[in-house]
MINUKE-982245 format. One record per residue (C-alpha): residue in three letters; x, y, z; residue number from 1. Coordinates in Angstrom, 1 decimal. Layout:
   rest       px       py       pz    nr
    ALA        X        Y        Z   NUM
...
This chain:
   rest       px       py       pz    nr
    UNK    -50.1     35.0    -25.5     1
    UNK    -51.8     37.6    -23.5     2
    UNK    -49.7     40.8    -23.1     3
    UNK    -49.2     41.6    -19.5     4
    UNK    -50.8     44.9    -18.4     5
    UNK    -49.5     46.7    -15.6     6
    UNK    -51.5     49.6    -14.0     7
    UNK    -49.8     52.9    -13.5     8
    UNK    -49.1     53.9     -9.6     9
    UNK    -52.4     54.7     -7.9    10
    UNK    -54.5     53.3    -10.9    11
    UNK    -55.6     50.4     -9.0    12
    UNK    -58.4     52.7     -7.6    13
    UNK    -60.1     53.4    -10.7    14
    UNK    -59.0     50.2    -12.6    15
    UNK    -59.1     46.4    -12.0    16
    UNK    -56.0     44.4    -12.2    17
    UNK    -55.9     40.8    -13.4    18
    UNK    -54.5     37.8    -11.5    19
    UNK    -52.3     36.8    -14.3    20
    UNK    -50.7     40.2    -14.2    21
    UNK    -49.4     40.2    -10.6    22
    UNK    -46.4     38.5     -9.0    23
    UNK    -47.0     36.3     -5.8    24
    UNK    -44.5     35.2     -3.5    25
    UNK    -45.1     31.5     -4.6    26
    UNK    -43.4     32.3     -7.9    27
    UNK    -39.8     32.8     -6.6    28
    UNK    -37.4     30.6     -8.5    29
    UNK    -34.8     28.2     -6.9    30
    UNK    -32.0     30.6     -7.0    31
    UNK    -34.1     33.2     -5.3    32
    UNK    -35.0     30.8     -2.6    33
    UNK    -31.3     30.1     -2.2    34
    UNK    -30.6     33.6     -1.5    35
    UNK    -33.2     33.7      0.9    36
    UNK    -31.9     30.7      2.6    37
    UNK    -28.4     32.0      2.8    38
    UNK    -30.1     35.2      4.7    39
    UNK    -32.1     32.8      7.1    40
    UNK    -29.1     30.9      7.9    41
    UNK    -27.2     33.8      8.8    42
    UNK    -29.8     35.5     10.9    43
    UNK    -30.7     32.2     12.7    44
    UNK    -27.2     31.0     13.3    45
    UNK    -25.0     33.9     13.6    46
    UNK    -27.2     37.1     14.5    47
    UNK    -29.9     35.8     16.7    48
    UNK    -27.8     34.1     19.2    49
    UNK    -25.6     37.2     19.8    50
    UNK    -28.5     39.7     20.0    51
    UNK    -28.1     39.9     23.9    52
    UNK    -24.4     41.1     23.7    53
    UNK    -25.2     43.6     20.4    54
    UNK    -27.9     45.4     22.6    55
    UNK    -25.1     46.3     25.0    56
    UNK    -23.9     49.1     22.3    57
    UNK    -21.3     46.7     21.3    58
    UNK    -20.0     48.4     18.4    59
    UNK    -17.2     45.9     17.6    60
    UNK    -19.8     43.1     17.4    61
    UNK    -21.8     45.2     15.1    62
    UNK    -19.1     46.0     12.9    63
    UNK    -18.0     42.1     12.9    64
    UNK    -21.4     41.1     11.9    65
    UNK    -22.0     43.5      9.3    66
    UNK    -18.5     42.5      7.7    67
    UNK    -19.4     38.8      8.2    68
    UNK    -22.5     39.6      6.1    69
    UNK    -20.6     41.4      3.4    70
    UNK    -18.2     38.6      3.0    71
    UNK    -21.2     36.2      2.3    72
    UNK    -22.4     38.7     -0.3    73
    UNK    -25.6     39.6      1.6    74
    UNK    -24.6     43.5      1.5    75
    UNK    -24.5     43.6     -2.4    76
    UNK    -27.6     41.9     -3.5    77
    UNK    -28.8     45.0     -5.3    78
    UNK    -25.3     46.2     -6.3    79
    UNK    -24.3     45.4    -10.0    80
    UNK    -21.7     42.7    -10.6    81
    UNK    -19.2     45.3    -12.1    82
    UNK    -19.0     46.7     -8.6    83
    UNK    -18.8     43.5     -6.5    84
    UNK    -22.4     42.8     -6.0    85
    UNK    -24.8     40.3     -7.2    86
    UNK    -26.6     42.4     -9.6    87
    UNK    -30.2     41.0     -8.4    88
    UNK    -33.6     42.4     -9.4    89
    UNK    -35.8     44.6     -7.1    90
    UNK    -38.0     41.7     -6.2    91
    UNK    -35.0     39.4     -5.1    92
    UNK    -33.7     42.2     -2.8    93
    UNK    -37.3     42.5     -1.3    94
    UNK    -37.2     38.8     -0.6    95
    UNK    -33.9     38.8      1.2    96
    UNK    -34.8     41.9      3.0    97
    UNK    -37.9     39.9      4.2    98
    UNK    -35.4     37.1      5.7    99
    UNK    -33.0     39.7      7.1   100
    UNK    -35.9     41.3      8.9   101
    UNK    -35.9     38.4     11.3   102
    UNK    -32.8     39.8     12.8   103
    UNK    -34.3     42.3     15.1   104
    UNK    -32.2     45.4     15.6   105
    UNK    -29.5     43.8     13.3   106
    UNK    -32.0     44.2     10.7   107
    UNK    -32.1     48.0     11.0   108
    UNK    -28.2     48.2     10.6   109
    UNK    -28.6     46.0      7.6   110
    UNK    -31.2     47.7      5.8   111
    UNK    -29.6     51.2      6.5   112
    UNK    -26.6     50.0      5.0   113
    UNK    -28.0     48.1      2.0   114
    UNK    -30.7     50.7      1.3   115
    UNK    -30.1     54.6      2.4   116
    UNK    -26.5     53.9      2.9   117
    UNK    -25.6     52.3     -0.5   118
    UNK    -28.3     53.2     -2.9   119
    UNK    -27.9     57.0     -3.3   120
    UNK    -24.6     56.3     -4.8   121
    UNK    -25.9     53.6     -6.9   122
    UNK    -28.5     55.6     -8.4   123
    UNK    -27.4     59.1     -8.4   124
    UNK    -23.4     58.9     -8.2   125
    UNK    -21.3     59.3    -11.2   126
    UNK    -18.9     56.6    -12.5   127
    UNK    -15.9     57.5    -10.4   128
    UNK    -18.2     57.6     -7.1   129
    UNK    -19.7     54.4     -8.0   130
    UNK    -16.2     52.6     -8.9   131
    UNK    -14.6     54.1     -5.7   132
    UNK    -17.2     53.4     -3.1   133
    UNK    -19.8     50.6     -4.2   134
    UNK    -17.4     47.7     -4.2   135
    UNK    -16.4     48.6     -0.5   136
    UNK    -20.0     48.7      0.6   137
    UNK    -20.9     45.6     -1.3   138
    UNK    -18.3     43.6      0.5   139
    UNK    -18.5     45.1      4.0   140
    UNK    -15.3     46.9      3.8   141
    UNK    -17.1     50.0      4.6   142
    UNK    -20.4     50.5      6.4   143
    UNK    -22.7     53.0      5.3   144
    UNK    -25.1     55.4      6.9   145
    UNK    -27.6     58.3      5.8   146
    UNK    -27.5     61.8      7.5   147
    UNK    -30.7     63.8      6.7   148
    UNK    -32.6     64.6     10.1   149
    UNK    -31.7     67.5     12.4   150
    UNK    -33.3     68.8     15.6   151
    UNK    -35.6     71.2     13.9   152
    UNK    -35.9     69.2     10.5   153
    UNK    -37.5     65.8     10.9   154
    UNK    -40.5     65.3      8.5   155
    UNK    -39.9     68.8      7.2   156
    UNK    -36.5     67.7      6.1   157
    UNK    -35.8     70.5      3.6   158
    UNK    -35.7     72.8      6.5   159
    UNK    -32.6     71.5      7.7   160
    UNK    -29.5     73.8      8.8   161
    UNK    -26.5     71.9      7.9   162
    UNK    -24.6     74.3      5.3   163
    UNK    -21.7     73.9      2.9   164
    UNK    -19.8     76.6      1.6   165
    UNK    -17.3     76.2     -1.4   166
    UNK    -13.7     77.1     -0.9   167
    UNK    -12.0     80.0     -2.2   168
    UNK    -10.0     77.8     -4.7   169
    UNK    -13.1     75.8     -5.4   170
    UNK    -11.5     72.5     -4.7   171
    UNK    -13.9     71.5     -1.7   172
    UNK    -16.9     72.3      0.3   173
    UNK    -16.4     73.1      3.9   174
    UNK    -19.4     71.2      5.7   175
    UNK    -21.1     72.2      9.2   176
    UNK    -24.1     70.7     11.0   177
    UNK    -25.3     68.4     13.5   178
    UNK    -27.3     65.4     12.2   179
    UNK    -29.4     63.3     14.7   180
    UNK    -30.9     59.8     14.7   181
    UNK    -28.3     58.5     12.5   182
    UNK    -28.5     54.8     12.0   183
    UNK    -25.1     53.1     11.7   184
    UNK    -23.5     56.4     12.7   185
    UNK    -21.3     54.7     15.4   186
    UNK    -19.9     52.2     13.1   187
    UNK    -20.0     54.0      9.6   188
    UNK    -17.2     54.5      7.5   189
    UNK    -19.3     56.4      4.8   190
    UNK    -21.9     58.9      5.3   191
    UNK    -24.4     60.3      2.9   192
    UNK    -25.0     63.8      4.2   193
    UNK    -27.6     66.4      3.2   194
    UNK    -27.0     70.1      3.7   195
    UNK    -27.5     73.3      1.8   196
    UNK    -25.0     75.0     -0.3   197
    UNK    -24.5     78.5      0.8   198
    UNK    -28.1     80.3      0.6   199
    UNK    -29.7     77.6     -1.7   200
    UNK    -33.5     77.0     -1.3   201
    UNK    -32.8     73.1     -1.3   202
    UNK    -30.6     70.6      0.1   203
    UNK    -27.6     69.0     -2.0   204
    UNK    -26.1     65.7     -1.0   205
    UNK    -22.4     64.7     -0.3   206
    UNK    -20.4     61.6      0.2   207
    UNK    -18.3     62.1      3.3   208
    UNK    -15.8     59.6      4.8   209
    UNK    -15.9     59.3      8.5   210
    UNK    -12.1     59.4      8.8   211
    UNK    -12.0     62.8      7.5   212
    UNK    -11.1     65.6      9.9   213
    UNK    -14.0     67.3     11.7   214
    UNK    -16.3     64.2     11.4   215
    UNK    -17.4     63.0     14.9   216
    UNK    -19.8     60.5     16.0   217
    UNK    -21.7     60.9     19.5   218
    UNK    -22.5     58.2     21.9   219
    UNK    -25.2     55.7     21.2   220
    UNK    -28.7     56.8     21.8   221
    UNK    -30.5     54.8     24.5   222
    UNK    -33.7     53.9     22.9   223
    UNK    -37.1     52.2     23.5   224
    UNK    -36.0     49.3     20.9   225
    UNK    -33.5     48.4     18.3   226
    UNK    -30.9     48.7     20.9   227
    UNK    -28.3     46.5     18.9   228
    UNK    -28.3     49.3     16.1   229
    UNK    -26.2     52.2     16.5   230
    UNK    -28.0     55.5     16.5   231
    UNK    -26.1     58.5     17.2   232
    UNK    -25.6     62.4     16.6   233
    UNK    -23.3     63.0     13.8   234
    UNK    -21.2     66.1     14.2   235
    UNK    -19.7     68.0     11.2   236
    UNK    -17.2     70.9     12.2   237
    UNK    -15.6     72.3      9.1   238
    UNK    -15.4     69.0      7.3   239
    UNK    -13.6     69.6      3.9   240
    UNK    -15.4     67.6      1.3   241
    UNK    -13.8     67.4     -2.1   242
    UNK    -15.9     68.9     -5.0   243
    UNK    -16.0     65.4     -6.7   244
    UNK    -17.9     64.0     -3.7   245
    UNK    -20.9     66.2     -4.5   246
    UNK    -23.6     63.4     -5.1   247
    UNK    -26.0     64.4     -7.9   248
    UNK    -26.3     68.0     -9.1   249
    UNK    -26.3     70.9     -6.5   250
    UNK    -30.0     71.5     -5.2   251
    UNK    -30.9     67.8     -6.0   252
    UNK    -30.4     66.5     -2.4   253
    UNK    -34.1     66.9     -1.5   254
    UNK    -35.1     65.1     -4.4   255
    UNK    -32.6     62.4     -3.8   256
    UNK    -33.6     62.2     -0.2   257
    UNK    -37.4     61.8     -1.3   258
    UNK    -36.9     59.3     -3.7   259
    UNK    -34.5     57.0     -1.4   260
    UNK    -37.1     57.3      1.3   261
    UNK    -39.8     55.9     -1.4   262
    UNK    -37.5     52.8     -1.7   263
    UNK    -36.7     52.6      2.1   264
    UNK    -40.6     52.5      2.5   265
    UNK    -41.3     49.3      0.7   266
    UNK    -38.2     47.6      2.0   267
    UNK    -39.4     48.4      5.3   268
    UNK    -42.5     46.6      4.4   269
    UNK    -40.4     43.6      3.4   270
    UNK    -38.7     43.4      6.7   271
    UNK    -41.8     43.7      8.7   272
    UNK    -43.2     40.7      6.8   273
    UNK    -40.1     38.5      7.9   274
    UNK    -40.3     39.8     11.5   275
    UNK    -44.1     39.1     11.7   276
    UNK    -43.6     35.4     10.4   277
    UNK    -40.7     35.1     12.9   278
    UNK    -42.7     36.3     15.7   279
    UNK    -45.9     34.1     14.8   280
    UNK    -43.4     31.3     14.8   281
    UNK    -42.3     32.1     18.6   282
    UNK    -46.0     32.4     19.5   283
    UNK    -47.2     29.2     18.0   284
    UNK    -44.3     27.4     19.6   285
    UNK    -45.0     28.5     23.0   286
    UNK    -48.8     27.7     22.6   287
    UNK    -47.7     24.1     21.7   288
    UNK    -45.3     23.8     24.8   289
    UNK    -47.1     25.7     27.6   290
    UNK    -49.9     24.2     29.5   291
    UNK    -52.5     26.1     31.8   292
    UNK    -55.4     24.4     33.4   293
    UNK    -54.1     21.0     32.4   294
    UNK    -54.2     21.7     28.6   295
    UNK    -52.1     23.3     26.0   296
    UNK    -52.5     26.9     25.0   297
    UNK    -52.9     25.9     21.5   298
    UNK    -56.3     24.0     22.5   299
    UNK    -57.8     27.3     23.7   300
    UNK    -60.2     29.0     21.2   301
    UNK    -59.2     32.5     22.4   302
    UNK    -55.7     31.8     21.7   303
    UNK    -56.6     30.4     18.4   304
    UNK    -58.3     33.6     17.5   305
    UNK    -55.3     35.5     18.1   306
    UNK    -53.0     33.3     16.0   307
    UNK    -55.3     33.1     13.2   308
    UNK    -55.6     37.1     12.8   309
    UNK    -51.8     37.4     13.0   310
    UNK    -51.7     34.9     10.1   311
    UNK    -54.4     36.5      8.0   312
    UNK    -52.7     40.3      8.3   313
    UNK    -49.3     39.0      7.5   314
    UNK    -50.9     37.0      4.3   315
    UNK    -52.4     40.1      3.4   316
    UNK    -49.2     42.3      4.1   317
    UNK    -47.1     39.9      2.1   318
    UNK    -49.6     39.8     -0.9   319
    UNK    -49.7     43.5     -1.3   320
    UNK    -45.8     44.2     -0.8   321
    UNK    -44.8     41.7     -3.4   322
    UNK    -47.5     43.0     -5.9   323
    UNK    -46.1     46.4     -5.5   324
    UNK    -42.7     45.1     -5.6   325
    UNK    -43.3     43.5     -9.1   326
    UNK    -44.7     46.6    -10.5   327
    UNK    -41.8     48.6     -9.5   328
    UNK    -39.4     46.0    -11.2   329
    UNK    -41.6     46.0    -14.4   330
    UNK    -41.5     49.9    -14.4   331
    UNK    -37.6     49.7    -14.0   332
    UNK    -37.4     47.7    -17.0   333
    UNK    -39.8     49.3    -19.1   334
    UNK    -37.8     52.6    -18.4   335
    UNK    -34.6     50.6    -19.2   336
    UNK    -36.1     49.6    -22.6   337
    UNK    -36.7     53.1    -23.4   338
    UNK    -33.0     53.9    -23.0   339
    UNK    -32.7     55.0    -19.3   340
    UNK    -29.7     54.1    -17.5   341
    UNK    -30.6     51.5    -14.6   342
    UNK    -30.0     54.0    -11.8   343
    UNK    -32.4     56.5    -13.0   344
    UNK    -35.0     53.8    -14.2   345
    UNK    -35.0     52.5    -10.6   346
    UNK    -35.4     55.9     -9.1   347
    UNK    -38.5     56.6    -11.8   348
    UNK    -39.7     53.0    -11.1   349
    UNK    -40.0     53.8     -7.5   350
    UNK    -41.4     57.2     -7.7   351
    UNK    -44.2     55.7    -10.0   352
    UNK    -45.3     53.5     -7.1   353
    UNK    -44.7     56.0     -4.3   354
    UNK    -48.4     55.5     -3.3   355
    UNK    -48.2     51.7     -3.2   356
    UNK    -44.9     52.1     -1.4   357
    UNK    -46.5     54.3      1.4   358
    UNK    -49.4     51.6      1.5   359
    UNK    -47.2     48.9      2.1   360
    UNK    -45.0     50.6      4.9   361
    UNK    -48.3     51.5      6.8   362
    UNK    -49.8     48.2      6.5   363
    UNK    -46.6     46.4      7.1   364
    UNK    -45.4     48.2     10.2   365
    UNK    -49.2     48.3     12.0   366
    UNK    -49.4     44.4     11.1   367
    UNK    -46.2     43.8     12.9   368
    UNK    -47.2     46.1     15.8   369
    UNK    -50.4     43.9     16.2   370
    UNK    -48.5     40.6     15.7   371
    UNK    -45.7     41.6     18.4   372
    UNK    -48.4     42.8     20.7   373
    UNK    -50.4     39.5     20.5   374
    UNK    -47.5     37.5     20.8   375
    UNK    -46.6     39.1     24.4   376
    UNK    -50.2     38.5     25.4   377
    UNK    -50.1     34.9     24.4   378
    UNK    -46.9     34.6     26.5   379
    UNK    -48.5     36.1     29.3   380
    UNK    -46.2     37.3     32.1   381
    UNK    -43.3     35.6     30.4   382
    UNK    -43.9     37.9     27.1   383
    UNK    -42.9     40.6     29.6   384
    UNK    -39.6     39.1     30.6   385
    UNK    -36.3     40.4     28.8   386
    UNK    -35.5     36.6     28.5   387
    UNK    -37.9     36.0     25.8   388
    UNK    -37.5     37.0     22.3   389
    UNK    -41.1     38.5     22.1   390
    UNK    -40.1     41.1     24.5   391
    UNK    -37.4     42.1     21.9   392
    UNK    -39.6     41.9     18.9   393
    UNK    -42.2     43.8     20.8   394
    UNK    -39.7     46.8     21.5   395
    UNK    -38.1     46.7     18.3   396
    UNK    -41.1     46.9     16.3   397
    UNK    -42.5     50.2     17.6   398
    UNK    -40.0     52.4     15.6   399
    UNK    -41.3     51.0     12.3   400
    UNK    -44.4     53.3     12.3   401
    UNK    -41.9     56.4     12.7   402
    UNK    -39.1     55.3     10.3   403
    UNK    -39.2     56.5      6.6   404
    UNK    -41.8     59.2      7.3   405
    UNK    -44.2     58.6     10.2   406
    UNK    -47.3     56.5      9.2   407
    UNK    -49.4     59.7      9.5   408
    UNK    -47.2     61.5      6.9   409
    UNK    -47.4     58.4      4.6   410
    UNK    -51.2     58.5      4.8   411
    UNK    -51.1     62.3      3.8   412
    UNK    -48.5     60.9      0.9   413
    UNK    -51.2     58.6     -0.4   414
    UNK    -53.9     61.0     -0.7   415
    UNK    -51.9     63.9     -1.7   416
    UNK    -50.1     62.1     -4.4   417
    UNK    -53.2     60.7     -6.0   418
    UNK    -54.8     64.1     -6.1   419
    UNK    -51.7     65.6     -7.5   420
    UNK    -51.6     62.8    -10.4   421
    UNK    -55.3     63.7    -10.8   422
    UNK    -54.7     67.3    -11.4   423
    UNK    -51.9     66.4    -13.9   424
    UNK    -54.3     64.2    -15.9   425
    UNK    -52.4     60.9    -15.1   426
    UNK    -55.1     59.3    -13.3   427
    UNK    -58.6     60.2    -14.2   428
    UNK    -60.0     60.3    -10.7   429
    UNK    -62.5     63.1    -11.5   430
    UNK    -64.6     61.4    -14.0   431
    UNK    -64.5     58.2    -12.0   432
    UNK    -65.8     60.3     -8.8   433
    UNK    -68.5     61.8    -10.8   434
    UNK    -69.6     58.6    -12.2   435
    UNK    -69.9     57.2     -8.6   436
    UNK    -71.9     60.4     -7.6   437
    UNK    -74.1     59.9    -10.6   438
    UNK    -74.9     56.4     -9.5   439
    UNK    -75.7     57.4     -6.0   440
    UNK    -79.0     59.3     -7.3   441
    UNK    -79.7     56.4     -9.5   442
    UNK    -81.7     53.3     -9.0   443
    UNK    -79.4     50.6     -8.0   444
    UNK    -78.9     47.6    -10.5   445
    UNK    -79.7     44.3     -8.5   446
    UNK    -79.8     41.6    -11.4   447
    UNK    -78.8     38.1    -10.8   448
    UNK    -76.1     37.5     -8.2   449
    UNK    -72.9     35.9     -9.6   450
    UNK    -72.1     32.3     -8.2   451
    UNK    -68.6     32.6     -9.2   452
    UNK    -66.2     33.2     -6.0   453
    UNK    -64.0     35.7     -7.6   454
    UNK    -66.9     37.7     -9.4   455
    UNK    -68.4     38.1     -6.1   456
    UNK    -64.9     39.2     -4.5   457
    UNK    -64.2     41.6     -7.3   458
    UNK    -67.8     43.2     -6.9   459
    UNK    -67.1     43.8     -3.4   460
    UNK    -63.6     45.7     -4.0   461
    UNK    -65.1     47.7     -6.7   462
    UNK    -67.9     48.9     -4.4   463
    UNK    -65.0     49.6     -1.8   464
    UNK    -63.3     51.7     -4.6   465
    UNK    -66.5     53.7     -5.2   466
    UNK    -66.8     54.3     -1.6   467
    UNK    -63.5     56.0     -1.8   468
    UNK    -64.1     57.8     -4.9   469
    UNK    -67.5     59.1     -3.5   470
    UNK    -66.1     60.4     -0.3   471
    UNK    -62.8     61.8     -1.5   472
    UNK    -64.5     63.4     -4.7   473
    UNK    -67.1     65.2     -2.4   474
    UNK    -64.6     66.3      0.1   475
    UNK    -62.2     67.7     -2.7   476
    UNK    -65.5     69.6     -4.3   477
    UNK    -66.3     71.0     -0.7   478
    UNK    -62.8     72.1      0.1   479
    UNK    -61.1     72.8     -2.9   480
    UNK    -57.2     73.8     -2.3   481
    UNK    -58.1     73.7      1.5   482
    UNK    -58.5     70.2      1.6   483
    UNK    -54.9     69.5      2.4   484
    UNK    -55.7     71.3      5.7   485
    UNK    -58.6     68.9      6.6   486
    UNK    -56.2     66.2      7.8   487
    UNK    -58.5     64.0      9.7   488
    UNK    -60.6     63.5      6.3   489
    UNK    -57.3     62.8      4.4   490
    UNK    -56.3     59.9      7.1   491
    UNK    -60.0     58.6      6.7   492
    UNK    -59.6     58.4      2.8   493
    UNK    -56.0     56.9      3.1   494
    UNK    -57.3     54.1      5.5   495
    UNK    -60.2     53.2      3.1   496
    UNK    -57.5     53.1      0.3   497
    UNK    -55.2     51.0      2.4   498
    UNK    -57.9     48.4      3.3   499
    UNK    -59.0     48.2     -0.4   500
    UNK    -55.5     47.6     -1.8   501
    UNK    -54.8     45.1      0.7   502
    UNK    -58.2     43.0      0.1   503
    UNK    -57.4     43.3     -3.7   504
    UNK    -53.9     42.2     -3.4   505
    UNK    -54.8     39.1     -1.2   506
    UNK    -57.7     38.1     -3.8   507
    UNK    -55.8     38.5     -6.8   508
    UNK    -52.8     36.3     -5.0   509
    UNK    -55.3     33.5     -4.2   510
    UNK    -56.9     33.7     -7.5   511
    UNK    -53.7     33.2     -9.3   512
    UNK    -52.6     30.5     -6.9   513
    UNK    -55.9     28.7     -7.6   514
    UNK    -55.1     28.9    -11.5   515
    UNK    -51.8     27.1    -10.8   516
    UNK    -52.5     24.8     -8.1   517
    UNK    -56.3     24.1     -8.2   518
    UNK    -59.2     25.1     -6.0   519
    UNK    -58.3     22.2     -3.4   520
    UNK    -55.0     23.8     -2.5   521
    UNK    -56.4     27.2     -1.6   522
    UNK    -59.5     26.5      0.1   523
    UNK    -57.9     27.7      3.6   524
    UNK    -56.5     30.9      1.9   525
    UNK    -60.0     31.7      0.4   526
    UNK    -61.5     31.3      4.1   527
    UNK    -58.8     33.7      5.1   528
    UNK    -59.9     36.2      2.4   529
    UNK    -63.5     35.8      3.4   530
    UNK    -62.7     37.1      6.9   531
    UNK    -60.2     39.9      5.8   532
    UNK    -62.8     41.2      3.5   533
    UNK    -65.6     40.9      5.9   534
    UNK    -63.4     42.8      8.2   535
    UNK    -62.4     45.5      5.7   536
    UNK    -66.0     46.2      5.0   537
    UNK    -66.8     47.3      8.5   538
    UNK    -63.5     49.1      8.7   539
    UNK    -64.2     51.0      5.2   540
    UNK    -67.7     51.9      6.5   541
    UNK    -66.3     53.3      9.6   542
    UNK    -63.9     55.4      8.1   543
    UNK    -66.2     56.5      5.2   544
    UNK    -68.8     57.4      7.7   545
    UNK    -66.6     59.4      9.8   546
    UNK    -65.4     61.4      6.9   547
    UNK    -68.8     61.9      5.6   548
    UNK    -70.1     63.4      9.1   549
    UNK    -67.1     65.7      9.1   550
    UNK    -68.2     67.8      6.0   551
    UNK    -71.6     66.9      4.7   552
    UNK    -74.8     68.1      5.7   553
    UNK    -78.6     67.5      5.2   554
    UNK    -79.6     65.8      2.1   555
    UNK    -76.0     65.3      0.9   556
    UNK    -75.3     63.9      4.1   557
    UNK    -78.0     61.4      4.1   558
    UNK    -77.3     60.4      0.2   559
    UNK    -73.8     59.6      1.1   560
    UNK    -74.5     57.8      4.3   561
    UNK    -76.9     55.5      2.0   562
    UNK    -74.0     55.1     -0.4   563
    UNK    -71.3     54.1      2.0   564
    UNK    -73.7     51.5      3.5   565
    UNK    -74.5     50.1      0.0   566
    UNK    -70.7     50.2     -1.1   567
    UNK    -69.7     48.3      2.1   568
    UNK    -72.5     45.9      2.3   569
    UNK    -71.2     42.3      2.7   570
    UNK    -72.6     38.7      3.4   571
    UNK    -72.2     37.3      6.7   572
    UNK    -69.3     35.1      7.7   573
    UNK    -68.7     32.6     10.4   574
    UNK    -65.2     34.4     11.2   575
    UNK    -65.0     31.9     14.3   576
    UNK    -64.8     28.8     12.5   577
    UNK    -62.5     30.1      9.9   578
    UNK    -60.1     31.6     12.5   579
    UNK    -60.2     28.1     14.2   580
    UNK    -59.4     26.5     10.9   581
    UNK    -56.4     28.9     10.3   582
    UNK    -54.9     28.6     13.8   583
    UNK    -55.3     24.7     13.5   584
    UNK    -53.2     24.8     10.3   585
    UNK    -50.6     27.0     12.1   586
    UNK    -50.7     24.8     15.3   587
    UNK    -50.2     21.6     13.4   588
    UNK    -47.1     22.9     11.2   589
    UNK    -45.7     24.9     14.5   590
    UNK    -44.2     27.7     12.0   591
    UNK    -45.7     30.1      9.3   592
    UNK    -46.1     28.2      6.1   593
    UNK    -49.1     30.0      4.5   594
């Protein structure tokens, strides 16, 4: 029996993964599917019918829905059984997050509670804190929120001004500050608050109950979208926090915040997959019902092209998200086997795949933005009406590119984290980049072209990786420490990485699926992959060319431009026919089932 080999975070750029070593959504077991069905039923029958009322800042209704979700066990998927949860693994929690993602702004409240509102205690709390608070959070008795952002401390969270001073008798901290954009703030019973103790350099974290004197929630913010979630300013005025409610160690708050955000990023990707699938369903339903010029919209090729691209991008997003999710789960289990407790193991597993989490967050949120935009377009004038669900989907989608670190910040994280790991010797990027540079000045090896479908695709993706190494390696050599200031080039490199990871994840999923079900069962998926890789080649060429022209000159520039052309060379694909095939399948099913 072959030993499963899992690449370390970020290693996919210099190494190949095997199809048998990754997880694909088709492998969910019956128990996991039943949990997903419970989430789907709750979202479809309880949440969506009440969205109009929920969007009127009805805090009582939001509280009621959260408590009903708690009674069904939907808030405790990741919480261990000893704290009244289900104790399910990371991949299962991702599947339930996907299904809840179809619940519009309620999904935001749900995700904030089960993620950033609960997990800091689960992963960093001591036994007394876990025993006291986790059962209440898992059952919905308490609703949780996370208070990090301040008016002058958004992306730079550690510059926050909220402050805590230890009382003279050492029994409590006196906490003062104002936090903004606090999801669930208007209905929260429990707050995870970040503040600096006295003149500390770094934040610390505190567990604060909303009923304590000095805690006050402002009015609900009027937002572009996600109107059904409660977003407020939280005012903390001389709040007495018992010393036993310090979460983790003093000065650990910034580390806790970053690690929880890593988790939030990939969870957000899971939610965007569910929202994309749901929105595709709305769009195809409409095309199968609406007539123009005497025929159904579903019969117009221009509409089919839109539907197909929505499907292809969603399939790619799903492929990369569950690949990364299983990598995280495998890392967690490995750390546990090494003797680490589960909370710390989960944090370390997430940290290991921070690069992949940022990729998933970016790709998922931008895919959903594309999907909802096209869904509105397909609906035409009706899509602009507040009577339609696609109008709500469009409004609600936009925040996802800002949540959990903006997509621009996340792109910087991808490249910065890769370079940091390279400098530490964790990933051998330097030698790999040097090998590509050497290949550039050599004579290309042509050889006999392979006729194996996956060998051909692997070669293309390997060349995508070479283009990344060529551009990033030359840019780092050119700018050295100043590379961090070359944000435009960093964004170019990040986009090359994102497209490559998506293409490889999609290929590995289909290859594994074919090994299980046979080639006949994946012919359409292979055609979708053909389109995605074809499009990716042109995008990577554009990003790479822009980067090269930003810093290279003369002979080096010409050599690299020839290199990017070589590494993104692609065979012709009849994208029109493939998109029609994909759309026809969707139209026939009248729901996303790929």
